[in-house]
Backbone and ligand atoms as CSV (ligand in chain L), in Angstrom:
chain,resi,resn,atom,element,x,y,z
A,1,MET,N,N,38.128,43.678,-40.666
A,1,MET,CA,C,37.233,44.230,-41.553
A,1,MET,C,C,35.747,43.666,-41.390
A,2,GLY,N,N,35.000,44.129,-40.623
A,2,GLY,CA,C,33.681,44.060,-40.326
A,2,GLY,C,C,33.378,42.628,-40.141
A,3,LEU,N,N,32.330,42.128,-41.095
A,3,LEU,CA,C,31.841,40.775,-41.140
A,3,LEU,C,C,32.840,39.638,-41.300
A,4,PHE,N,N,33.848,39.887,-41.913
A,4,PHE,CA,C,34.614,38.721,-42.295
A,4,PHE,C,C,35.988,38.661,-41.834
A,5,SER,N,N,36.377,37.278,-41.300
A,5,SER,CA,C,37.302,37.007,-40.382
A,5,SER,C,C,38.814,37.193,-41.141
A,6,LYS,N,N,38.771,37.255,-42.173
A,6,LYS,CA,C,39.958,37.613,-42.890
A,6,LYS,C,C,39.750,38.237,-44.253
A,7,ASP,N,N,40.691,38.946,-44.898
A,7,ASP,CA,C,40.792,39.495,-46.211
A,7,ASP,C,C,40.166,38.259,-47.018
A,8,ILE,N,N,39.390,38.757,-47.971
A,8,ILE,CA,C,39.223,37.668,-49.303
A,8,ILE,C,C,39.766,38.530,-50.562
A,9,LYS,N,N,40.785,37.420,-50.981
A,9,LYS,CA,C,41.576,38.032,-52.224
A,9,LYS,C,C,41.445,37.392,-53.336
A,10,SER,N,N,40.470,35.987,-53.297
A,10,SER,CA,C,40.483,35.529,-54.393
A,10,SER,C,C,39.193,34.737,-54.524
A,11,MET,N,N,38.758,34.037,-55.412
A,11,MET,CA,C,37.603,33.384,-55.637
A,11,MET,C,C,37.401,32.167,-54.743
A,12,GLY,N,N,38.828,31.705,-54.553
A,12,GLY,CA,C,38.873,30.362,-53.594
A,12,GLY,C,C,38.564,31.070,-51.997
A,13,ASP,N,N,39.275,32.034,-51.764
A,13,ASP,CA,C,38.905,32.685,-50.402
A,13,ASP,C,C,37.459,32.970,-50.376
A,14,LEU,N,N,36.606,33.453,-51.448
A,14,LEU,CA,C,35.370,33.709,-51.317
A,14,LEU,C,C,34.452,32.329,-51.194
A,15,PHE,N,N,34.893,31.508,-51.961
A,15,PHE,CA,C,34.219,30.321,-51.968
A,15,PHE,C,C,34.180,29.655,-50.411
A,16,LEU,N,N,35.525,29.749,-49.882
A,16,LEU,CA,C,35.534,29.066,-48.572
A,16,LEU,C,C,34.653,30.001,-47.548
A,17,HIS,N,N,34.791,31.289,-47.591
A,17,HIS,CA,C,33.769,31.906,-46.750
A,17,HIS,C,C,32.317,31.738,-46.933
A,18,VAL,N,N,31.966,31.577,-47.963
A,18,VAL,CA,C,30.572,31.186,-48.206
A,18,VAL,C,C,30.191,29.813,-47.692
A,19,LEU,N,N,31.023,29.053,-47.667
A,19,LEU,CA,C,31.100,27.505,-47.327
A,19,LEU,C,C,31.033,27.515,-45.799
A,20,GLN,N,N,31.727,28.506,-45.143
A,20,GLN,CA,C,31.764,28.393,-43.797
A,20,GLN,C,C,30.438,29.016,-43.448
A,21,ASP,N,N,29.930,30.343,-44.067
A,21,ASP,CA,C,28.608,30.954,-43.884
A,21,ASP,C,C,27.588,29.834,-43.747
A,22,ILE,N,N,27.371,29.053,-44.780
A,22,ILE,CA,C,26.289,28.006,-44.848
A,22,ILE,C,C,26.487,27.224,-43.779
A,23,TYR,N,N,27.776,26.515,-43.331
A,23,TYR,CA,C,28.043,25.516,-42.472
A,23,TYR,C,C,27.598,26.191,-40.996
A,24,TYR,N,N,27.729,27.321,-40.854
A,24,TYR,CA,C,27.259,27.970,-39.580
A,24,TYR,C,C,25.638,28.218,-39.601
A,25,ALA,N,N,25.056,28.424,-40.785
A,25,ALA,CA,C,23.750,28.730,-40.831
A,25,ALA,C,C,23.141,27.207,-40.626
A,26,GLU,N,N,23.632,26.321,-41.157
A,26,GLU,CA,C,23.087,24.811,-40.838
A,26,GLU,C,C,23.199,24.655,-39.382
A,27,LEU,N,N,24.223,24.733,-38.785
A,27,LEU,CA,C,24.250,24.394,-37.194
A,27,LEU,C,C,23.116,25.339,-36.761
A,28,GLN,N,N,22.876,26.513,-37.088
A,28,GLN,CA,C,21.929,27.424,-36.203
A,28,GLN,C,C,20.482,26.652,-36.588
A,29,ILE,N,N,20.385,26.474,-37.878
A,29,ILE,CA,C,18.942,25.988,-38.269
A,29,ILE,C,C,18.756,24.678,-37.479
A,30,GLY,N,N,19.584,23.861,-37.368
A,30,GLY,CA,C,19.531,22.526,-36.709
A,30,GLY,C,C,19.220,22.836,-35.232
A,31,GLN,N,N,19.796,23.780,-34.513
A,31,GLN,CA,C,19.381,24.143,-33.263
A,31,GLN,C,C,17.880,24.712,-33.023
A,32,ALA,N,N,17.508,25.552,-34.219
A,32,ALA,CA,C,16.334,26.107,-34.187
A,32,ALA,C,C,15.019,25.396,-34.371
A,33,LEU,N,N,15.240,24.277,-35.256
A,33,LEU,CA,C,14.132,23.441,-35.710
A,33,LEU,C,C,13.477,22.623,-34.868
A,34,PRO,N,N,13.967,22.013,-33.878
A,34,PRO,CA,C,13.106,21.410,-32.793
A,34,PRO,C,C,12.054,22.301,-32.164
A,35,GLY,N,N,12.515,23.552,-31.779
A,35,GLY,CA,C,11.554,24.446,-31.159
A,35,GLY,C,C,10.326,24.833,-32.058
A,36,LEU,N,N,10.640,25.134,-33.390
A,36,LEU,CA,C,9.547,25.170,-34.342
A,36,LEU,C,C,8.535,23.922,-34.493
A,37,ILE,N,N,9.428,22.820,-34.651
A,37,ILE,CA,C,8.398,21.613,-34.873
A,37,ILE,C,C,7.453,21.415,-33.600
A,38,GLU,N,N,8.007,21.641,-32.579
A,38,GLU,CA,C,6.925,21.554,-31.332
A,38,GLU,C,C,5.915,22.436,-31.239
A,39,LYS,N,N,5.915,23.439,-32.057
A,39,LYS,CA,C,4.746,24.534,-32.200
A,39,LYS,C,C,3.883,23.949,-33.174
A,40,ALA,N,N,3.929,23.194,-34.062
A,40,ALA,CA,C,3.130,22.839,-35.230
A,40,ALA,C,C,2.242,22.061,-34.598
A,41,THR,N,N,0.810,22.288,-35.373
A,41,THR,CA,C,-0.126,21.404,-34.706
A,41,THR,C,C,-0.631,20.550,-35.874
A,42,ASN,N,N,-0.754,21.028,-37.126
A,42,ASN,CA,C,-1.017,20.413,-38.322
A,42,ASN,C,C,-0.234,19.017,-38.548
A,43,ARG,N,N,-0.871,17.934,-38.588
A,43,ARG,CA,C,-0.018,16.671,-38.543
A,43,ARG,C,C,0.849,16.523,-39.738
A,44,GLU,N,N,0.375,16.973,-40.708
A,44,GLU,CA,C,1.130,16.982,-42.173
A,44,GLU,C,C,2.536,17.855,-41.939
A,45,LEU,N,N,2.044,19.059,-41.554
A,45,LEU,CA,C,3.242,20.163,-41.374
A,45,LEU,C,C,4.365,19.528,-40.380
A,46,THR,N,N,3.942,18.861,-39.151
A,46,THR,CA,C,4.841,18.280,-38.327
A,46,THR,C,C,5.534,17.360,-38.943
A,47,ALA,N,N,4.925,16.462,-39.779
A,47,ALA,CA,C,5.754,15.209,-40.545
A,47,ALA,C,C,6.751,15.902,-41.214
A,48,GLU,N,N,6.237,16.950,-42.136
A,48,GLU,CA,C,7.214,17.431,-43.187
A,48,GLU,C,C,8.336,18.411,-42.456
A,49,LEU,N,N,8.071,18.838,-41.207
A,49,LEU,CA,C,9.228,19.680,-40.616
A,49,LEU,C,C,10.204,18.529,-40.091
A,50,LYS,N,N,9.776,17.302,-39.707
A,50,LYS,CA,C,10.649,16.258,-39.264
A,50,LYS,C,C,11.395,15.737,-40.282
A,51,ILE,N,N,10.815,15.679,-41.480
A,51,ILE,CA,C,11.617,15.326,-42.743
A,51,ILE,C,C,12.957,16.368,-42.996
A,52,ILE,N,N,12.410,17.398,-42.742
A,52,ILE,CA,C,13.282,18.688,-43.036
A,52,ILE,C,C,14.690,18.600,-41.882
A,53,GLU,N,N,14.112,18.441,-40.897
A,53,GLU,CA,C,15.318,18.018,-39.751
A,53,GLU,C,C,16.190,16.858,-40.085
A,54,THR,N,N,15.499,15.775,-40.503
A,54,THR,CA,C,16.593,14.544,-40.682
A,54,THR,C,C,17.394,14.915,-41.917
A,55,GLU,N,N,16.648,15.628,-43.146
A,55,GLU,CA,C,17.584,15.870,-44.214
A,55,GLU,C,C,18.897,16.980,-43.831
A,56,ALA,N,N,18.621,17.731,-42.892
A,56,ALA,CA,C,19.319,18.777,-42.519
A,56,ALA,C,C,20.548,18.170,-41.834
A,57,THR,N,N,20.439,17.049,-41.152
A,57,THR,CA,C,21.683,16.172,-40.448
A,57,THR,C,C,22.609,15.642,-41.972
A,58,ARG,N,N,21.611,15.310,-43.017
A,58,ARG,CA,C,22.442,14.780,-43.986
A,58,ARG,C,C,23.354,15.947,-44.758
A,59,GLN,N,N,22.391,16.992,-45.085
A,59,GLN,CA,C,23.024,18.003,-45.575
A,59,GLN,C,C,24.135,18.737,-44.951
A,60,GLY,N,N,24.310,18.675,-43.772
A,60,GLY,CA,C,25.325,19.114,-42.509
A,60,GLY,C,C,26.637,18.262,-42.960
A,61,ALA,N,N,26.403,16.762,-42.953
A,61,ALA,CA,C,27.584,16.024,-43.402
A,61,ALA,C,C,28.141,16.049,-44.649
A,62,ARG,N,N,27.095,16.478,-45.590
A,62,ARG,CA,C,27.685,16.797,-47.082
A,62,ARG,C,C,28.689,18.020,-46.823
A,63,LEU,N,N,28.193,19.362,-46.059
A,63,LEU,CA,C,29.095,20.093,-46.156
A,63,LEU,C,C,30.485,19.695,-45.508
A,64,GLU,N,N,30.536,18.885,-44.519
A,64,GLU,CA,C,31.753,18.266,-43.782
A,64,GLU,C,C,32.385,17.596,-44.938
A,65,GLN,N,N,31.844,16.928,-46.020
A,65,GLN,CA,C,32.496,16.227,-46.845
A,65,GLN,C,C,33.200,17.527,-47.862
A,66,ALA,N,N,32.201,18.520,-47.961
A,66,ALA,CA,C,32.772,19.513,-48.964
A,66,ALA,C,C,34.204,19.967,-48.385
A,67,PHE,N,N,34.193,20.418,-47.032
A,67,PHE,CA,C,35.245,20.978,-46.559
A,67,PHE,C,C,36.631,19.853,-46.731
A,68,GLU,N,N,36.157,18.637,-46.621
A,68,GLU,CA,C,37.334,17.778,-46.712
A,68,GLU,C,C,37.739,17.593,-47.850
A,69,LEU,N,N,36.897,17.553,-49.025
A,69,LEU,CA,C,37.591,17.633,-50.293
A,69,LEU,C,C,38.335,18.779,-50.704
A,70,ILE,N,N,38.094,19.982,-50.172
A,70,ILE,CA,C,38.797,20.980,-50.613
A,70,ILE,C,C,40.200,21.130,-49.483
A,71,GLY,N,N,40.289,20.091,-48.537
A,71,GLY,CA,C,41.363,20.084,-47.702
A,71,GLY,C,C,41.329,21.191,-46.537
A,72,GLU,N,N,40.128,21.445,-46.026
A,72,GLU,CA,C,39.895,22.417,-44.915
A,72,GLU,C,C,39.243,21.625,-43.859
A,73,LYS,N,N,39.456,22.238,-42.684
A,73,LYS,CA,C,38.770,21.698,-41.625
A,73,LYS,C,C,37.257,22.435,-41.496
A,74,PRO,N,N,36.211,21.700,-41.274
A,74,PRO,CA,C,34.837,22.185,-41.207
A,74,PRO,C,C,35.046,23.530,-39.881
A,75,LYS,N,N,34.510,24.544,-40.501
A,75,LYS,CA,C,34.420,25.598,-39.701
A,75,LYS,C,C,33.420,26.631,-39.842
A,76,GLY,N,N,32.885,27.334,-38.992
A,76,GLY,CA,C,31.479,28.242,-39.264
A,76,GLY,C,C,32.204,29.613,-39.413
A,77,ALA,N,N,31.494,30.390,-40.170
A,77,ALA,CA,C,31.578,31.992,-40.235
A,77,ALA,C,C,30.315,32.526,-39.818
A,78,ALA,N,N,30.410,33.567,-38.634
A,78,ALA,CA,C,29.015,34.064,-38.410
A,78,ALA,C,C,28.127,34.696,-39.575
A,79,CYS,N,N,26.920,34.271,-39.722
A,79,CYS,CA,C,25.997,34.589,-40.571
A,79,CYS,C,C,24.867,35.505,-40.096
A,80,PRO,N,N,25.002,36.670,-39.890
A,80,PRO,CA,C,23.919,37.430,-39.532
A,80,PRO,C,C,22.663,37.327,-40.227
A,81,ALA,N,N,22.526,36.824,-41.642
A,81,ALA,CA,C,21.517,36.885,-42.372
A,81,ALA,C,C,20.536,35.585,-41.691
A,82,ILE,N,N,21.357,34.432,-41.289
A,82,ILE,CA,C,20.399,33.296,-40.861
A,82,ILE,C,C,19.967,33.752,-39.250
A,83,ASP,N,N,20.872,34.324,-38.661
A,83,ASP,CA,C,20.671,34.765,-37.384
A,83,ASP,C,C,19.049,35.463,-37.292
A,84,GLY,N,N,19.138,36.365,-38.254
A,84,GLY,CA,C,17.801,37.163,-38.255
A,84,GLY,C,C,16.705,36.490,-39.032
A,85,ILE,N,N,16.956,35.443,-39.759
A,85,ILE,CA,C,15.710,34.781,-40.143
A,85,ILE,C,C,15.237,34.041,-39.114
A,86,LEU,N,N,15.939,33.442,-38.454
A,86,LEU,CA,C,15.629,32.426,-37.128
A,86,LEU,C,C,15.354,33.270,-36.148
A,87,LYS,N,N,15.678,34.379,-35.865
A,87,LYS,CA,C,15.212,35.360,-34.685
A,87,LYS,C,C,13.696,35.602,-35.038
A,88,GLU,N,N,13.392,35.907,-36.286
A,88,GLU,CA,C,12.137,36.265,-36.737
A,88,GLU,C,C,11.205,34.939,-36.510
A,89,ALA,N,N,11.828,33.922,-37.123
A,89,ALA,CA,C,11.077,32.619,-36.727
A,89,ALA,C,C,10.636,32.208,-35.527
A,90,ARG,N,N,11.628,32.451,-34.561
A,90,ARG,CA,C,11.359,32.281,-33.064
A,90,ARG,C,C,10.263,33.129,-32.516
A,91,ASP,N,N,10.240,34.491,-32.913
A,91,ASP,CA,C,9.538,35.640,-32.536
A,91,ASP,C,C,8.073,35.336,-32.937
A,92,ILE,N,N,7.952,35.047,-34.236
A,92,ILE,CA,C,6.560,34.840,-34.740
A,92,ILE,C,C,5.964,33.520,-34.114
A,93,ALA,N,N,6.716,32.555,-34.085
A,93,ALA,CA,C,6.298,31.347,-33.266
A,93,ALA,C,C,5.555,31.589,-31.738
A,94,GLY,N,N,6.450,32.731,-31.157
A,94,GLY,CA,C,5.870,32.850,-29.746
A,94,GLY,C,C,4.767,33.859,-29.768
A,95,GLU,N,N,4.597,34.445,-30.731
A,95,GLU,CA,C,3.544,35.552,-30.762
A,95,GLU,C,C,2.377,35.387,-31.437
A,96,VAL,N,N,2.305,34.317,-32.330
A,96,VAL,CA,C,1.091,33.951,-33.002
A,96,VAL,C,C,0.070,32.928,-31.818
A,97,GLY,N,N,-1.128,33.576,-31.722
A,97,GLY,CA,C,-2.027,32.729,-30.834
A,97,GLY,C,C,-2.625,31.472,-31.480
A,98,PRO,N,N,-3.644,31.867,-32.368
A,98,PRO,CA,C,-4.314,30.523,-32.860
A,98,PRO,C,C,-3.479,29.687,-33.501
A,99,PRO,N,N,-3.603,28.343,-33.089
A,99,PRO,CA,C,-2.783,27.224,-33.734
A,99,PRO,C,C,-2.752,27.242,-35.349
A,100,LYS,N,N,-4.036,27.387,-35.698
A,100,LYS,CA,C,-4.058,27.170,-37.184
A,100,LYS,C,C,-3.180,28.472,-37.956
A,101,VAL,N,N,-3.319,29.574,-37.470
A,101,VAL,CA,C,-2.654,30.410,-37.839
A,101,VAL,C,C,-1.145,30.312,-37.591
A,102,LEU,N,N,-0.802,29.786,-36.415
A,102,LEU,CA,C,0.491,29.590,-36.037
A,102,LEU,C,C,1.193,28.704,-37.103
A,103,ASP,N,N,0.162,27.585,-37.455
A,103,ASP,CA,C,1.058,26.841,-38.725
A,103,ASP,C,C,1.398,27.495,-40.052
A,104,ALA,N,N,0.297,28.567,-40.429
A,104,ALA,CA,C,0.666,29.176,-41.436
A,104,ALA,C,C,1.942,30.008,-41.339
A,105,ALA,N,N,2.208,30.659,-40.154
A,105,ALA,CA,C,3.068,31.475,-39.738
A,105,ALA,C,C,4.468,30.512,-39.840
A,106,LEU,N,N,4.397,29.361,-39.315
A,106,LEU,CA,C,5.680,28.467,-39.415
A,106,LEU,C,C,6.008,28.096,-40.646
A,107,ILE,N,N,5.125,27.792,-41.654
A,107,ILE,CA,C,5.443,27.543,-42.962
A,107,ILE,C,C,6.142,28.549,-43.499
A,108,ALA,N,N,5.657,29.774,-43.254
A,108,ALA,CA,C,6.317,31.038,-44.028
A,108,ALA,C,C,8.002,30.912,-43.256
A,109,ALA,N,N,7.959,30.878,-42.359
A,109,ALA,CA,C,9.040,30.977,-41.517
A,109,ALA,C,C,9.904,30.058,-42.183
A,110,VAL,N,N,9.782,28.828,-42.183
A,110,VAL,CA,C,10.600,27.684,-42.691
A,110,VAL,C,C,10.994,27.945,-44.086
A,111,GLN,N,N,9.982,28.496,-44.888
A,111,GLN,CA,C,10.195,28.656,-46.320
A,111,GLN,C,C,11.165,29.733,-46.421
A,112,ALA,N,N,11.281,30.745,-45.526
A,112,ALA,CA,C,12.417,31.660,-45.551
A,112,ALA,C,C,13.862,31.192,-45.449
A,113,ILE,N,N,13.687,30.077,-44.387
A,113,ILE,CA,C,14.968,29.339,-44.204
A,113,ILE,C,C,15.345,28.624,-45.261
A,114,ALA,N,N,14.402,27.825,-46.128
A,114,ALA,CA,C,14.851,27.205,-47.257
A,114,ALA,C,C,15.229,28.045,-48.311
A,115,HIS,N,N,14.648,29.350,-48.578
A,115,HIS,CA,C,15.155,30.362,-49.525
A,115,HIS,C,C,16.533,30.650,-49.081
A,116,TYR,N,N,16.891,30.925,-47.998
A,116,TYR,CA,C,18.292,31.363,-47.768
A,116,TYR,C,C,19.421,30.148,-48.308
A,117,LYS,N,N,18.892,28.988,-48.001
A,117,LYS,CA,C,19.645,27.760,-48.207
A,117,LYS,C,C,19.803,27.552,-49.877
A,118,ILE,N,N,18.503,27.864,-50.566
A,118,ILE,CA,C,18.645,27.881,-51.830
A,118,ILE,C,C,19.489,28.850,-52.659
A,119,ALA,N,N,19.609,29.962,-51.888
A,119,ALA,CA,C,20.463,31.090,-52.452
A,119,ALA,C,C,21.993,30.703,-52.340
A,120,ARG,N,N,22.202,30.108,-51.078
A,120,ARG,CA,C,23.753,29.853,-50.714
A,120,ARG,C,C,24.220,28.421,-51.622
A,121,TYR,N,N,23.266,27.578,-51.604
A,121,TYR,CA,C,23.878,26.298,-52.062
A,121,TYR,C,C,23.773,26.545,-53.740
A,122,GLY,N,N,23.011,27.371,-54.270
A,122,GLY,CA,C,23.106,27.882,-55.916
A,122,GLY,C,C,24.199,28.530,-56.139
A,123,THR,N,N,24.600,29.301,-55.337
A,123,THR,CA,C,25.760,30.175,-55.425
A,123,THR,C,C,26.954,29.130,-55.352
A,124,LEU,N,N,27.184,28.466,-54.259
A,124,LEU,CA,C,28.194,27.288,-54.180
A,124,LEU,C,C,28.418,26.332,-55.182
A,125,ALA,N,N,27.264,26.129,-55.810
A,125,ALA,CA,C,27.233,25.227,-56.602
A,125,ALA,C,C,27.714,25.663,-58.029
A,126,ALA,N,N,27.428,26.959,-58.632
A,126,ALA,CA,C,27.780,27.627,-59.532
A,126,ALA,C,C,29.414,27.773,-59.591
A,127,TRP,N,N,29.731,28.460,-58.269
A,127,TRP,CA,C,31.162,28.783,-58.040
A,127,TRP,C,C,32.026,27.318,-58.167
A,128,ALA,N,N,31.632,26.559,-57.300
A,128,ALA,CA,C,32.483,25.214,-57.474
A,128,ALA,C,C,32.806,24.563,-58.904
A,129,ASP,N,N,32.035,24.564,-59.746
A,129,ASP,CA,C,31.911,24.418,-61.276
A,129,ASP,C,C,33.039,25.454,-61.781
A,130,GLY,N,N,32.937,26.630,-61.408
A,130,GLY,CA,C,33.753,27.820,-62.075
A,130,GLY,C,C,35.181,27.638,-61.579
A,131,ILE,N,N,35.473,27.099,-60.516
A,131,ILE,CA,C,36.805,26.983,-60.024
A,131,ILE,C,C,37.182,25.769,-59.820
A,132,GLY,N,N,36.683,24.651,-60.787
A,132,GLY,CA,C,37.231,23.589,-61.177
A,132,GLY,C,C,36.830,22.434,-59.964
A,133,LYS,N,N,36.042,22.565,-59.050
A,133,LYS,CA,C,35.729,21.690,-58.141
A,133,LYS,C,C,34.270,21.001,-58.381
A,134,ALA,N,N,34.104,20.257,-59.437
A,134,ALA,CA,C,33.105,19.559,-59.828
A,134,ALA,C,C,32.451,18.761,-58.770
A,135,ALA,N,N,33.299,17.865,-58.034
A,135,ALA,CA,C,33.004,17.039,-57.132
A,135,ALA,C,C,32.190,17.658,-55.875
A,136,VAL,N,N,32.948,18.676,-55.483
A,136,VAL,CA,C,32.184,19.492,-54.365
A,136,VAL,C,C,30.929,20.071,-54.905
A,137,GLY,N,N,30.768,20.518,-56.166
A,137,GLY,CA,C,29.759,21.333,-56.602
A,137,GLY,C,C,28.524,20.395,-56.712
A,138,LYS,N,N,28.744,18.987,-56.961
A,138,LYS,CA,C,27.616,18.024,-56.667
A,138,LYS,C,C,27.184,17.765,-55.681
A,139,LEU,N,N,27.870,17.938,-54.589
A,139,LEU,CA,C,27.218,17.850,-52.940
A,139,LEU,C,C,26.419,18.996,-52.914
A,140,PHE,N,N,26.780,20.206,-53.480
A,140,PHE,CA,C,25.897,21.623,-53.291
A,140,PHE,C,C,24.620,21.307,-54.034
A,141,SER,N,N,24.793,20.697,-55.340
A,141,SER,CA,C,23.536,20.599,-56.327
A,141,SER,C,C,22.569,19.540,-55.498
A,142,THR,N,N,23.116,18.704,-54.861
A,142,THR,CA,C,22.188,17.719,-54.296
A,142,THR,C,C,21.252,18.492,-53.081
A,143,THR,N,N,21.971,18.905,-52.501
A,143,THR,CA,C,21.285,19.929,-51.367
A,143,THR,C,C,20.302,20.991,-51.921
A,144,LEU,N,N,20.762,21.498,-52.941
A,144,LEU,CA,C,19.986,22.473,-53.414
A,144,LEU,C,C,18.585,22.148,-54.102
A,145,LYS,N,N,18.757,20.893,-54.549
A,145,LYS,CA,C,17.473,20.019,-55.255
A,145,LYS,C,C,16.777,19.917,-53.953
A,146,GLU,N,N,17.251,19.223,-53.016
A,146,GLU,CA,C,16.240,18.982,-51.726
A,146,GLU,C,C,15.705,20.145,-51.063
A,147,ALA,N,N,16.461,21.506,-51.082
A,147,ALA,CA,C,15.896,22.660,-50.591
A,147,ALA,C,C,14.655,23.161,-51.436
A,148,LYS,N,N,14.947,23.098,-52.763
A,148,LYS,CA,C,13.769,23.343,-53.311
A,148,LYS,C,C,12.538,22.471,-53.180
A,149,ALA,N,N,12.943,21.284,-53.156
A,149,ALA,CA,C,11.847,20.344,-53.074
A,149,ALA,C,C,10.943,20.892,-52.009
A,150,THR,N,N,11.627,21.115,-50.830
A,150,THR,CA,C,11.073,21.206,-49.366
A,150,THR,C,C,10.282,22.667,-49.661
A,151,ASP,N,N,10.886,23.498,-50.358
A,151,ASP,CA,C,10.048,24.806,-50.623
A,151,ASP,C,C,8.713,24.447,-51.292
A,152,ARG,N,N,8.879,23.743,-52.296
A,152,ARG,CA,C,7.566,23.337,-52.819
A,152,ARG,C,C,6.674,22.662,-52.149
A,153,LYS,N,N,7.054,21.716,-51.483
A,153,LYS,CA,C,6.073,20.878,-50.520
A,153,LYS,C,C,5.344,21.932,-49.660
A,154,LEU,N,N,6.200,22.785,-48.914
A,154,LEU,CA,C,5.650,23.499,-47.922
A,154,LEU,C,C,4.703,24.469,-48.633
A,155,ALA,N,N,5.123,25.014,-49.812
A,155,ALA,CA,C,3.961,25.986,-50.534
A,155,ALA,C,C,2.905,25.157,-50.856
A,156,SER,N,N,2.955,23.947,-51.250
A,156,SER,CA,C,1.533,23.191,-51.674
A,156,SER,C,C,0.879,22.958,-50.342
A,157,LEU,N,N,1.477,22.544,-49.399
A,157,LEU,CA,C,0.888,22.403,-47.955
A,157,LEU,C,C,0.082,23.516,-47.524
A,158,ALA,N,N,0.783,24.624,-47.505
A,158,ALA,CA,C,0.145,25.990,-47.262
A,158,ALA,C,C,-1.096,26.343,-48.014
A,159,THR,N,N,-0.959,26.251,-49.279
A,159,THR,CA,C,-2.016,26.716,-50.341
A,159,THR,C,C,-3.300,25.748,-50.301
A,160,LYS,N,N,-2.789,24.276,-50.318
A,160,LYS,CA,C,-3.969,23.429,-50.294
A,160,LYS,C,C,-4.648,23.183,-48.926
A,161,LYS,N,N,-3.775,23.157,-47.778
A,161,LYS,CA,C,-4.604,22.916,-46.635
A,161,LYS,C,C,-4.422,24.004,-45.243
A,162,VAL,N,N,-3.030,24.370,-44.911
A,162,VAL,CA,C,-3.015,25.216,-43.877
A,162,VAL,C,C,-3.399,26.470,-43.988
A,163,ASN,N,N,-3.143,27.233,-45.264
A,163,ASN,CA,C,-3.798,28.631,-45.094
A,163,ASN,C,C,-5.357,28.373,-45.296
A,164,VAL,N,N,-5.813,27.559,-45.861
A,164,VAL,CA,C,-7.411,27.429,-46.057
A,164,VAL,C,C,-7.798,27.486,-44.595
A,165,LYS,N,N,-7.382,26.571,-43.748
A,165,LYS,CA,C,-7.786,26.416,-42.471
A,165,LYS,C,C,-7.459,27.614,-41.637
A,166,ALA,N,N,-6.509,28.300,-41.950
A,166,ALA,CA,C,-6.120,29.494,-40.998
A,166,ALA,C,C,-7.099,30.524,-41.200
A,167,ALA,N,N,-7.742,30.853,-42.465
A,167,ALA,CA,C,-8.498,31.850,-42.939
A,167,ALA,C,C,-9.752,31.464,-42.452
A,168,ALA,N,N,-10.095,30.220,-42.284
A,168,ALA,CA,C,-11.535,29.782,-42.029
A,168,ALA,C,C,-11.911,30.432,-40.961
L,1,FE,FE,FE,25.105,34.397,-44.509
């Protein structure tokens, strides 16, 4: 059945599928970030992106913990959404000429990544509580908070500095 590797018959199946989706997504994000960081020129942006990269490693480890807590082996499930977001990020990073404009484009691209994470971790946190897996839910809530903080920091960096320079 199309996108899914197996039929989803219960909330538990659906939960596992989305966990596998974000696990795949995190692996892809981890592979894409170095290339995006390399393109950044604003020093604060570079520093922020490196923090995001370090956090992503911890967030990936948290996902592996989540798999363990529900008695499953860490496994990814193809996520066309993150593939698309990352393709767009790579494309735009390769197409924007002026470095200051490129910095603004990179922020927008990394915010799109953060927004996907916010959507998925928010859902997983809510579902985990709903199916009585509060300990797993806590792991997702922690990452959700970090992703929201990342989004806010990038937005602030954009509006206070990068966008201003890009428009000058
Ligand atoms: Fe997905």
